[in-house]
Backbone of each chain as nested JSON, in Angstrom:
{
  "chains": [
    {"id": "A", "residues": [
      {"number": 1, "name": "MET", "atoms": {"N": [0.851, -1.2, 0.0], "CA": [0.0, 0.0, 0.0], "C": [0.882, 1.244, 0.0]}},
      {"number": 2, "name": "GLU", "atoms": {"N": [0.582, 2.131, -0.905], "CA": [1.391, 3.344, -1.039], "C": [1.208, 4.236, 0.181]}},
      {"number": 3, "name": "ASN", "atoms": {"N": [2.281, 4.89, 0.558], "CA": [2.3, 5.793, 1.706], "C": [1.18, 6.833, 1.625]}},
      {"number": 4, "name": "ILE", "atoms": {"N": [0.465, 6.986, 2.719], "CA": [-0.663, 7.915, 2.752], "C": [-0.206, 9.36, 2.532]}},
      {"number": 5, "name": "ASN", "atoms": {"N": [1.003, 9.687, 2.981], "CA": [1.481, 11.057, 2.783], "C": [1.814, 11.332, 1.307]}},
      {"number": 6, "name": "ILE", "atoms": {"N": [2.25, 10.296, 0.6], "CA": [2.493, 10.419, -0.85], "C": [1.164, 10.67, -1.574]}},
      {"number": 7, "name": "LYS", "atoms": {"N": [0.153, 9.891, -1.197], "CA": [-1.154, 10.033, -1.848], "C": [-1.762, 11.401, -1.557]}},
      {"number": 8, "name": "PHE", "atoms": {"N": [-1.632, 11.819, -0.3], "CA": [-2.188, 13.12, 0.078], "C": [-1.49, 14.242, -0.701]}},
      {"number": 9, "name": "GLY", "atoms": {"N": [-0.167, 14.167, -0.769], "CA": [0.591, 15.205, -1.461], "C": [0.252, 15.274, -2.936]}},
      {"number": 10, "name": "ARG", "atoms": {"N": [0.076, 14.1, -3.543], "CA": [-0.27, 14.062, -4.959], "C": [-1.645, 14.697, -5.189]}},
      {"number": 11, "name": "ARG", "atoms": {"N": [-2.554, 14.439, -4.264], "CA": [-3.914, 14.99, -4.396], "C": [-3.902, 16.508, -4.214]}},
      {"number": 12, "name": "VAL", "atoms": {"N": [-3.123, 16.989, -3.246], "CA": [-2.998, 18.442, -3.052], "C": [-2.462, 19.087, -4.332]}},
      {"number": 13, "name": "LYS", "atoms": {"N": [-1.422, 18.503, -4.89], "CA": [-0.831, 19.058, -6.112], "C": [-1.84, 19.051, -7.262]}},
      {"number": 14, "name": "GLU", "atoms": {"N": [-2.546, 17.942, -7.381], "CA": [-3.553, 17.824, -8.448], "C": [-4.61, 18.924, -8.321]}},
      {"number": 15, "name": "LEU", "atoms": {"N": [-5.141, 19.11, -7.111], "CA": [-6.178, 20.127, -6.901], "C": [-5.611, 21.535, -7.109]}},
      {"number": 16, "name": "ARG", "atoms": {"N": [-4.365, 21.733, -6.702], "CA": [-3.717, 23.04, -6.91], "C": [-3.591, 23.34, -8.404]}},
      {"number": 17, "name": "LEU", "atoms": {"N": [-3.174, 22.327, -9.172], "CA": [-2.985, 22.547, -10.61], "C": [-4.327, 22.75, -11.314]}},
      {"number": 18, "name": "ILE", "atoms": {"N": [-5.364, 22.032, -10.883], "CA": [-6.708, 22.237, -11.44], "C": [-7.127, 23.687, -11.235]}},
      {"number": 19, "name": "GLN", "atoms": {"N": [-6.753, 24.233, -10.088], "CA": [-7.133, 25.617, -9.773], "C": [-6.139, 26.631, -10.349]}},
      {"number": 20, "name": "ASN", "atoms": {"N": [-5.094, 26.081, -10.981], "CA": [-4.112, 26.916, -11.658], "C": [-3.459, 27.941, -10.715]}},
      {"number": 21, "name": "ILE", "atoms": {"N": [-3.092, 27.474, -9.517], "CA": [-2.375, 28.356, -8.6], "C": [-0.995, 27.776, -8.299]}},
      {"number": 22, "name": "SER", "atoms": {"N": [-0.072, 28.657, -7.98], "CA": [1.311, 28.251, -7.699], "C": [1.44, 27.72, -6.274]}},
      {"number": 23, "name": "GLN", "atoms": {"N": [2.565, 27.054, -6.003], "CA": [2.858, 26.644, -4.616], "C": [2.928, 27.871, -3.716]}},
      {"number": 24, "name": "GLU", "atoms": {"N": [3.463, 28.959, -4.231], "CA": [3.568, 30.182, -3.43], "C": [2.176, 30.698, -3.048]}},
      {"number": 25, "name": "GLU", "atoms": {"N": [1.279, 30.696, -4.023], "CA": [-0.076, 31.173, -3.759], "C": [-0.779, 30.264, -2.745]}},
      {"number": 26, "name": "LEU", "atoms": {"N": [-0.621, 28.957, -2.932], "CA": [-1.263, 28.026, -1.99], "C": [-0.674, 28.198, -0.59]}},
      {"number": 27, "name": "ALA", "atoms": {"N": [0.649, 28.348, -0.52], "CA": [1.304, 28.558, 0.774], "C": [0.751, 29.8, 1.461]}},
      {"number": 28, "name": "PHE", "atoms": {"N": [0.58, 30.847, 0.687], "CA": [0.029, 32.091, 1.232], "C": [-1.379, 31.87, 1.78]}},
      {"number": 29, "name": "ARG", "atoms": {"N": [-2.203, 31.187, 0.988], "CA": [-3.578, 30.927, 1.424], "C": [-3.649, 30.06, 2.681]}},
      {"number": 30, "name": "CYS", "atoms": {"N": [-2.696, 29.12, 2.785], "CA": [-2.706, 28.17, 3.912], "C": [-1.927, 28.7, 5.116]}},
      {"number": 31, "name": "GLN", "atoms": {"N": [-1.283, 29.84, 4.95], "CA": [-0.389, 30.37, 5.987], "C": [0.691, 29.36, 6.37]}},
      {"number": 32, "name": "LEU", "atoms": {"N": [1.27, 28.775, 5.306], "CA": [2.395, 27.856, 5.469], "C": [3.535, 28.383, 4.599]}},
      {"number": 33, "name": "SER", "atoms": {"N": [4.765, 27.867, 4.82], "CA": [5.871, 28.298, 3.961], "C": [5.792, 27.568, 2.628]}},
      {"number": 34, "name": "LYS", "atoms": {"N": [6.364, 28.169, 1.605], "CA": [6.395, 27.541, 0.281], "C": [7.166, 26.223, 0.354]}},
      {"number": 35, "name": "ASN", "atoms": {"N": [8.24, 26.181, 1.141], "CA": [9.005, 24.936, 1.271], "C": [8.177, 23.83, 1.919]}},
      {"number": 36, "name": "TYR", "atoms": {"N": [7.354, 24.211, 2.885], "CA": [6.512, 23.204, 3.552], "C": [5.502, 22.631, 2.561]}},
      {"number": 37, "name": "VAL", "atoms": {"N": [4.879, 23.515, 1.77], "CA": [3.909, 23.057, 0.757], "C": [4.603, 22.116, -0.232]}},
      {"number": 38, "name": "SER", "atoms": {"N": [5.805, 22.481, -0.637], "CA": [6.573, 21.637, -1.564], "C": [6.844, 20.263, -0.94]}},
      {"number": 39, "name": "ASP", "atoms": {"N": [7.235, 20.248, 0.32], "CA": [7.486, 18.976, 1.026], "C": [6.209, 18.13, 1.086]}},
      {"number": 40, "name": "VAL", "atoms": {"N": [5.095, 18.767, 1.399], "CA": [3.829, 18.028, 1.507], "C": [3.471, 17.422, 0.147]}},
      {"number": 41, "name": "GLU", "atoms": {"N": [3.629, 18.189, -0.901], "CA": [3.268, 17.673, -2.239], "C": [4.15, 16.494, -2.634]}},
      {"number": 42, "name": "ARG", "atoms": {"N": [5.371, 16.473, -2.14], "CA": [6.266, 15.345, -2.432], "C": [6.081, 14.187, -1.458]}},
      {"number": 43, "name": "GLY", "atoms": {"N": [5.254, 14.402, -0.432], "CA": [4.959, 13.318, 0.501], "C": [6.036, 13.079, 1.531]}},
      {"number": 44, "name": "THR", "atoms": {"N": [6.884, 14.074, 1.762], "CA": [8.0, 13.867, 2.684], "C": [7.705, 14.343, 4.105]}},
      {"number": 45, "name": "ARG", "atoms": {"N": [6.47, 14.783, 4.353], "CA": [6.067, 15.172, 5.713], "C": [4.977, 14.222, 6.191]}},
      {"number": 46, "name": "ASN", "atoms": {"N": [4.986, 13.898, 7.493], "CA": [3.865, 13.158, 8.067], "C": [2.88, 14.21, 8.584]}},
      {"number": 47, "name": "VAL", "atoms": {"N": [1.941, 14.544, 7.733], "CA": [1.051, 15.684, 7.939], "C": [0.076, 15.419, 9.083]}},
      {"number": 48, "name": "THR", "atoms": {"N": [-0.208, 16.45, 9.866], "CA": [-1.215, 16.339, 10.929], "C": [-2.559, 16.871, 10.416]}},
      {"number": 49, "name": "LEU", "atoms": {"N": [-3.615, 16.556, 11.165], "CA": [-4.946, 17.003, 10.736], "C": [-5.08, 18.529, 10.75]}},
      {"number": 50, "name": "LYS", "atoms": {"N": [-4.353, 19.195, 11.634], "CA": [-4.383, 20.665, 11.629], "C": [-3.893, 21.215, 10.293]}},
      {"number": 51, "name": "VAL", "atoms": {"N": [-2.865, 20.559, 9.752], "CA": [-2.324, 20.98, 8.453], "C": [-3.278, 20.582, 7.32]}},
      {"number": 52, "name": "VAL", "atoms": {"N": [-3.873, 19.404, 7.439], "CA": [-4.879, 18.979, 6.45], "C": [-5.972, 20.038, 6.341]}},
      {"number": 53, "name": "GLU", "atoms": {"N": [-6.411, 20.527, 7.485], "CA": [-7.464, 21.542, 7.522], "C": [-7.021, 22.826, 6.802]}},
      {"number": 54, "name": "LYS", "atoms": {"N": [-5.76, 23.19, 6.99], "CA": [-5.253, 24.389, 6.3], "C": [-5.295, 24.217, 4.788]}},
      {"number": 55, "name": "PHE", "atoms": {"N": [-4.928, 23.02, 4.312], "CA": [-4.969, 22.774, 2.867], "C": [-6.414, 22.792, 2.349]}},
      {"number": 56, "name": "ALA", "atoms": {"N": [-7.329, 22.219, 3.128], "CA": [-8.74, 22.228, 2.706], "C": [-9.229, 23.673, 2.578]}},
      {"number": 57, "name": "GLN", "atoms": {"N": [-8.86, 24.504, 3.541], "CA": [-9.277, 25.906, 3.496], "C": [-8.599, 26.633, 2.341]}},
      {"number": 58, "name": "GLY", "atoms": {"N": [-7.303, 26.378, 2.159], "CA": [-6.551, 27.056, 1.097], "C": [-7.057, 26.671, -0.291]}},
      {"number": 59, "name": "LEU", "atoms": {"N": [-7.45, 25.403, -0.428], "CA": [-7.95, 24.925, -1.725], "C": [-9.464, 25.071, -1.84]}},
      {"number": 60, "name": "LYS", "atoms": {"N": [-10.097, 25.511, -0.744], "CA": [-11.548, 25.749, -0.728], "C": [-12.353, 24.505, -1.101]}},
      {"number": 61, "name": "VAL", "atoms": {"N": [-11.976, 23.399, -0.47], "CA": [-12.708, 22.139, -0.668], "C": [-13.009, 21.519, 0.696]}},
      {"number": 62, "name": "PRO", "atoms": {"N": [-14.066, 20.697, 0.797], "CA": [-14.28, 19.947, 2.042], "C": [-13.105, 18.991, 2.264]}},
      {"number": 63, "name": "VAL", "atoms": {"N": [-12.809, 18.703, 3.503], "CA": [-11.636, 17.881, 3.824], "C": [-11.659, 16.541, 3.088]}},
      {"number": 64, "name": "HIS", "atoms": {"N": [-12.818, 15.908, 3.002], "CA": [-12.836, 14.559, 2.411], "C": [-12.38, 14.544, 0.952]}},
      {"number": 65, "name": "ILE", "atoms": {"N": [-12.516, 15.676, 0.284], "CA": [-12.076, 15.749, -1.123], "C": [-10.565, 15.538, -1.236]}},
      {"number": 66, "name": "LEU", "atoms": {"N": [-9.838, 15.921, -0.21], "CA": [-8.383, 15.726, -0.216], "C": [-7.999, 14.251, -0.119]}},
      {"number": 67, "name": "PHE", "atoms": {"N": [-8.98, 13.424, 0.25], "CA": [-8.708, 11.99, 0.418], "C": [-9.414, 11.141, -0.634]}},
      {"number": 68, "name": "ARG", "atoms": {"N": [-9.938, 11.79, -1.675], "CA": [-10.529, 11.042, -2.788], "C": [-9.424, 10.746, -3.779]}},
      {"number": 69, "name": "TRP", "atoms": {"N": [-8.95, 9.501, -3.737], "CA": [-7.822, 9.115, -4.572], "C": [-8.287, 8.24, -5.717]}},
      {"number": 70, "name": "HIS", "atoms": {"N": [-7.522, 8.246, -6.788], "CA": [-7.972, 7.541, -7.997], "C": [-7.944, 6.033, -7.835]}},
      {"number": 71, "name": "ASP", "atoms": {"N": [-7.254, 5.542, -6.813], "CA": [-7.229, 4.089, -6.637], "C": [-8.297, 3.605, -5.655]}},
      {"number": 72, "name": "ASP", "atoms": {"N": [-9.192, 4.509, -5.216], "CA": [-10.33, 4.05, -4.405], "C": [-11.291, 3.325, -5.341]}},
      {"number": 73, "name": "ILE", "atoms": {"N": [-11.493, 2.064, -5.102], "CA": [-12.393, 1.321, -5.982], "C": [-13.807, 1.28, -5.408]}},
      {"number": 74, "name": "ASP", "atoms": {"N": [-13.931, 1.658, -4.146], "CA": [-15.236, 1.628, -3.485], "C": [-15.789, 3.04, -3.402]}},
      {"number": 75, "name": "GLU", "atoms": {"N": [-16.716, 3.342, -4.225], "CA": [-17.308, 4.7, -4.24], "C": [-18.506, 4.763, -3.32]}}
    ]},
    {"id": "B", "residues": [
      {"number": 1, "name": "MET", "atoms": {"N": [-15.344, 27.4, 13.293], "CA": [-15.243, 26.045, 12.713], "C": [-14.717, 25.084, 13.774]}},
      {"number": 2, "name": "GLU", "atoms": {"N": [-15.434, 23.996, 13.941], "CA": [-15.064, 23.029, 14.973], "C": [-13.729, 22.379, 14.628]}},
      {"number": 3, "name": "ASN", "atoms": {"N": [-12.973, 22.109, 15.672], "CA": [-11.655, 21.483, 15.541], "C": [-11.712, 20.202, 14.704]}},
      {"number": 4, "name": "ILE", "atoms": {"N": [-10.798, 20.091, 13.759], "CA": [-10.783, 18.923, 12.874], "C": [-10.51, 17.625, 13.647]}},
      {"number": 5, "name": "ASN", "atoms": {"N": [-9.741, 17.728, 14.734], "CA": [-9.466, 16.512, 15.508], "C": [-10.708, 16.045, 16.28]}},
      {"number": 6, "name": "ILE", "atoms": {"N": [-11.542, 16.985, 16.686], "CA": [-12.819, 16.643, 17.328], "C": [-13.734, 15.92, 16.327]}},
      {"number": 7, "name": "LYS", "atoms": {"N": [-13.817, 16.482, 15.142], "CA": [-14.676, 15.871, 14.119], "C": [-14.182, 14.48, 13.738]}},
      {"number": 8, "name": "PHE", "atoms": {"N": [-12.863, 14.367, 13.579], "CA": [-12.282, 13.07, 13.215], "C": [-12.574, 12.038, 14.301]}},
      {"number": 9, "name": "GLY", "atoms": {"N": [-12.354, 12.425, 15.546], "CA": [-12.582, 11.501, 16.664], "C": [-14.029, 11.062, 16.765]}},
      {"number": 10, "name": "ARG", "atoms": {"N": [-14.926, 12.004, 16.524], "CA": [-16.354, 11.672, 16.583], "C": [-16.72, 10.67, 15.481]}},
      {"number": 11, "name": "ARG", "atoms": {"N": [-16.111, 10.866, 14.32], "CA": [-16.389, 9.97, 13.194], "C": [-15.827, 8.572, 13.456]}},
      {"number": 12, "name": "VAL", "atoms": {"N": [-14.623, 8.504, 14.022], "CA": [-14.035, 7.205, 14.369], "C": [-14.952, 6.474, 15.35]}},
      {"number": 13, "name": "LYS", "atoms": {"N": [-15.401, 7.194, 16.365], "CA": [-16.269, 6.572, 17.368], "C": [-17.569, 6.09, 16.729]}},
      {"number": 14, "name": "GLU", "atoms": {"N": [-18.131, 6.924, 15.882], "CA": [-19.386, 6.564, 15.206], "C": [-19.216, 5.273, 14.396]}},
      {"number": 15, "name": "LEU", "atoms": {"N": [-18.145, 5.212, 13.607], "CA": [-17.917, 4.023, 12.777], "C": [-17.621, 2.795, 13.639]}},
      {"number": 16, "name": "ARG", "atoms": {"N": [-16.921, 3.007, 14.739], "CA": [-16.633, 1.898, 15.657], "C": [-17.928, 1.356, 16.252]}},
      {"number": 17, "name": "LEU", "atoms": {"N": [-18.825, 2.264, 16.667], "CA": [-20.081, 1.82, 17.292], "C": [-20.986, 1.135, 16.258]}},
      {"number": 18, "name": "ILE", "atoms": {"N": [-20.992, 1.638, 15.023], "CA": [-21.763, 0.983, 13.953], "C": [-21.286, -0.464, 13.79]}},
      {"number": 19, "name": "GLN", "atoms": {"N": [-19.976, -0.651, 13.938], "CA": [-19.41, -1.998, 13.773], "C": [-19.464, -2.792, 15.07]}},
      {"number": 20, "name": "ASN", "atoms": {"N": [-19.978, -2.148, 16.107], "CA": [-20.174, -2.817, 17.387], "C": [-18.889, -3.421, 17.946]}},
      {"number": 21, "name": "ILE", "atoms": {"N": [-17.804, -2.644, 17.875], "CA": [-16.555, -3.114, 18.473], "C": [-16.112, -2.139, 19.57]}},
      {"number": 22, "name": "SER", "atoms": {"N": [-15.368, -2.668, 20.509], "CA": [-14.896, -1.879, 21.657], "C": [-13.672, -1.058, 21.279]}},
      {"number": 23, "name": "GLN", "atoms": {"N": [-13.351, -0.083, 22.131], "CA": [-12.09, 0.65, 21.934], "C": [-10.906, -0.306, 21.991]}},
      {"number": 24, "name": "GLU", "atoms": {"N": [-10.985, -1.286, 22.865], "CA": [-9.895, -2.266, 22.98], "C": [-9.705, -3.035, 21.669]}},
      {"number": 25, "name": "GLU", "atoms": {"N": [-10.822, -3.459, 21.098], "CA": [-10.754, -4.216, 19.844], "C": [-10.184, -3.34, 18.719]}},
      {"number": 26, "name": "LEU", "atoms": {"N": [-10.667, -2.095, 18.665], "CA": [-10.173, -1.189, 17.627], "C": [-8.678, -0.914, 17.823]}},
      {"number": 27, "name": "ALA", "atoms": {"N": [-8.29, -0.71, 19.067], "CA": [-6.869, -0.475, 19.372], "C": [-6.018, -1.66, 18.911]}},
      {"number": 28, "name": "PHE", "atoms": {"N": [-6.522, -2.855, 19.171], "CA": [-5.805, -4.063, 18.756], "C": [-5.65, -4.093, 17.239]}},
      {"number": 29, "name": "ARG", "atoms": {"N": [-6.759, -3.825, 16.544], "CA": [-6.721, -3.85, 15.071], "C": [-5.785, -2.793, 14.497]}},
      {"number": 30, "name": "CYS", "atoms": {"N": [-5.72, -1.64, 15.169], "CA": [-4.902, -0.522, 14.663], "C": [-3.46, -0.577, 15.158]}},
      {"number": 31, "name": "GLN", "atoms": {"N": [-3.176, -1.52, 16.046], "CA": [-1.867, -1.59, 16.699], "C": [-1.54, -0.275, 17.406]}},
      {"number": 32, "name": "LEU", "atoms": {"N": [-2.56, 0.215, 18.131], "CA": [-2.391, 1.399, 18.973], "C": [-2.818, 1.024, 20.386]}},
      {"number": 33, "name": "SER", "atoms": {"N": [-2.477, 1.871, 21.367], "CA": [-2.927, 1.579, 22.731], "C": [-4.389, 1.984, 22.885]}},
      {"number": 34, "name": "LYS", "atoms": {"N": [-5.055, 1.36, 23.83], "CA": [-6.452, 1.697, 24.097], "C": [-6.562, 3.16, 24.541]}},
      {"number": 35, "name": "ASN", "atoms": {"N": [-5.597, 3.629, 25.322], "CA": [-5.621, 5.031, 25.754], "C": [-5.484, 5.989, 24.573]}},
      {"number": 36, "name": "TYR", "atoms": {"N": [-4.67, 5.611, 23.612], "CA": [-4.494, 6.473, 22.436], "C": [-5.795, 6.554, 21.64]}},
      {"number": 37, "name": "VAL", "atoms": {"N": [-6.444, 5.405, 21.452], "CA": [-7.728, 5.39, 20.741], "C": [-8.748, 6.26, 21.472]}},
      {"number": 38, "name": "SER", "atoms": {"N": [-8.771, 6.144, 22.79], "CA": [-9.68, 6.96, 23.595], "C": [-9.39, 8.451, 23.402]}},
      {"number": 39, "name": "ASP", "atoms": {"N": [-8.126, 8.814, 23.421], "CA": [-7.739, 10.223, 23.207], "C": [-8.186, 10.71, 21.82]}},
      {"number": 40, "name": "VAL", "atoms": {"N": [-7.966, 9.885, 20.816], "CA": [-8.347, 10.279, 19.447], "C": [-9.855, 10.487, 19.369]}},
      {"number": 41, "name": "GLU", "atoms": {"N": [-10.611, 9.582, 19.954], "CA": [-12.079, 9.711, 19.886], "C": [-12.559, 10.98, 20.597]}},
      {"number": 42, "name": "ARG", "atoms": {"N": [-11.822, 11.416, 21.596], "CA": [-12.2, 12.641, 22.296], "C": [-11.617, 13.896, 21.617]}},
      {"number": 43, "name": "GLY", "atoms": {"N": [-10.792, 13.686, 20.601], "CA": [-10.252, 14.814, 19.844], "C": [-9.116, 15.527, 20.538]}},
      {"number": 44, "name": "THR", "atoms": {"N": [-8.455, 14.851, 21.463], "CA": [-7.389, 15.515, 22.224], "C": [-5.994, 15.266, 21.644]}},
      {"number": 45, "name": "ARG", "atoms": {"N": [-5.918, 14.591, 20.503], "CA": [-4.631, 14.395, 19.823], "C": [-4.673, 15.096, 18.478]}},
      {"number": 46, "name": "ASN", "atoms": {"N": [-3.535, 15.664, 18.071], "CA": [-3.439, 16.179, 16.71], "C": [-2.897, 15.041, 15.855]}},
      {"number": 47, "name": "VAL", "atoms": {"N": [-3.823, 14.308, 15.273], "CA": [-3.532, 13.043, 14.605], "C": [-2.727, 13.266, 13.323]}},
      {"number": 48, "name": "THR", "atoms": {"N": [-1.793, 12.373, 13.039], "CA": [-1.036, 12.427, 11.783], "C": [-1.675, 11.476, 10.754]}},
      {"number": 49, "name": "LEU", "atoms": {"N": [-1.3, 11.665, 9.504], "CA": [-1.879, 10.809, 8.456], "C": [-1.499, 9.339, 8.624]}},
      {"number": 50, "name": "LYS", "atoms": {"N": [-0.329, 9.07, 9.194], "CA": [0.035, 7.667, 9.453], "C": [-0.974, 7.02, 10.397]}},
      {"number": 51, "name": "VAL", "atoms": {"N": [-1.415, 7.789, 11.379], "CA": [-2.403, 7.271, 12.337], "C": [-3.781, 7.176, 11.678]}},
      {"number": 52, "name": "VAL", "atoms": {"N": [-4.117, 8.157, 10.851], "CA": [-5.383, 8.105, 10.093], "C": [-5.456, 6.795, 9.304]}},
      {"number": 53, "name": "GLU", "atoms": {"N": [-4.341, 6.459, 8.673], "CA": [-4.281, 5.234, 7.873], "C": [-4.524, 3.995, 8.745]}},
      {"number": 54, "name": "LYS", "atoms": {"N": [-3.988, 3.991, 9.947], "CA": [-4.214, 2.857, 10.853], "C": [-5.694, 2.709, 11.194]}},
      {"number": 55, "name": "PHE", "atoms": {"N": [-6.359, 3.842, 11.435], "CA": [-7.794, 3.784, 11.742], "C": [-8.587, 3.292, 10.532]}},
      {"number": 56, "name": "ALA", "atoms": {"N": [-8.214, 3.743, 9.343], "CA": [-8.922, 3.283, 8.142], "C": [-8.78, 1.769, 7.992]}},
      {"number": 57, "name": "GLN", "atoms": {"N": [-7.571, 1.281, 8.241], "CA": [-7.349, -0.16, 8.13], "C": [-8.092, -0.91, 9.235]}},
      {"number": 58, "name": "GLY", "atoms": {"N": [-8.035, -0.374, 10.463], "CA": [-8.692, -1.037, 11.592], "C": [-10.207, -1.076, 11.427]}},
      {"number": 59, "name": "LEU", "atoms": {"N": [-10.749, -0.01, 10.846], "CA": [-12.205, 0.061, 10.633], "C": [-12.617, -0.49, 9.266]}},
      {"number": 60, "name": "LYS", "atoms": {"N": [-11.607, -0.836, 8.458], "CA": [-11.853, -1.437, 7.134], "C": [-12.703, -0.54, 6.24]}},
      {"number": 61, "name": "VAL", "atoms": {"N": [-12.32, 0.717, 6.2], "CA": [-12.995, 1.674, 5.322], "C": [-11.935, 2.452, 4.532]}},
      {"number": 62, "name": "PRO", "atoms": {"N": [-12.289, 2.98, 3.353], "CA": [-11.36, 3.878, 2.656], "C": [-11.133, 5.134, 3.506]}},
      {"number": 63, "name": "VAL", "atoms": {"N": [-9.969, 5.719, 3.387], "CA": [-9.616, 6.867, 4.229], "C": [-10.664, 7.985, 4.15]}},
      {"number": 64, "name": "HIS", "atoms": {"N": [-11.177, 8.264, 2.96], "CA": [-12.087, 9.421, 2.832], "C": [-13.355, 9.264, 3.664]}},
      {"number": 65, "name": "ILE", "atoms": {"N": [-13.72, 8.024, 3.955], "CA": [-14.927, 7.785, 4.769], "C": [-14.753, 8.366, 6.176]}},
      {"number": 66, "name": "LEU", "atoms": {"N": [-13.53, 8.391, 6.658], "CA": [-13.258, 8.947, 7.992], "C": [-13.459, 10.463, 8.026]}},
      {"number": 67, "name": "PHE", "atoms": {"N": [-13.544, 11.074, 6.839], "CA": [-13.694, 12.533, 6.764], "C": [-15.058, 12.942, 6.217]}},
      {"number": 68, "name": "ARG", "atoms": {"N": [-15.997, 11.98, 6.14], "CA": [-17.356, 12.313, 5.736], "C": [-18.122, 12.685, 6.993]}},
      {"number": 69, "name": "TRP", "atoms": {"N": [-18.297, 13.99, 7.181], "CA": [-18.929, 14.484, 8.399], "C": [-20.342, 14.961, 8.107]}},
      {"number": 70, "name": "HIS", "atoms": {"N": [-21.158, 14.945, 9.107], "CA": [-22.573, 15.253, 8.878], "C": [-22.798, 16.729, 8.572]}},
      {"number": 71, "name": "ASP", "atoms": {"N": [-21.812, 17.562, 8.835], "CA": [-22.004, 18.988, 8.531], "C": [-21.438, 19.381, 7.17]}},
      {"number": 72, "name": "ASP", "atoms": {"N": [-21.009, 18.384, 6.38], "CA": [-20.609, 18.696, 4.999], "C": [-21.878, 18.979, 4.225]}},
      {"number": 73, "name": "ILE", "atoms": {"N": [-22.008, 20.187, 3.735], "CA": [-23.221, 20.501, 2.992], "C": [-23.038, 20.279, 1.501]}},
      {"number": 74, "name": "ASP", "atoms": {"N": [-21.8, 20.144, 1.092], "CA": [-21.51, 19.936, -0.325], "C": [-21.191, 18.469, -0.57]}},
      {"number": 75, "name": "GLU", "atoms": {"N": [-22.095, 17.75, -1.123], "CA": [-21.882, 16.313, -1.378], "C": [-21.291, 16.111, -2.762]}}
    ]}
  ]
}
């Protein structure tokens, strides 16, 4: 099973690119550093729920959307 | 906005009770201590994604199900 932080980071990046915003812009919206956002997108941080909430707010999506991955076979 | 750890803990407890299993049983399945599970259900821990993954596996649900809260108005 692929690392949950890798999957989360990939989903954050995907949603960011759909919204056509930069890592800098997302970092600003989330009140996080650009380096931290970059680390999260690469899956190199073990993210806490407080940070998950910041990404949901920054990307303007409900939290569960951040966990909708393409390999979920059970809809 | 209610604390994300409170919402997560409430959802874990709800899913555990639906499955009619004890905190001890869930702790065993997740390879966590019973006290830790109790803390998470009360929302007193800032849970990491590694721990979220353990709960998803212990409850046998996809991760996003743990973030489906009753106050999500956007389905």
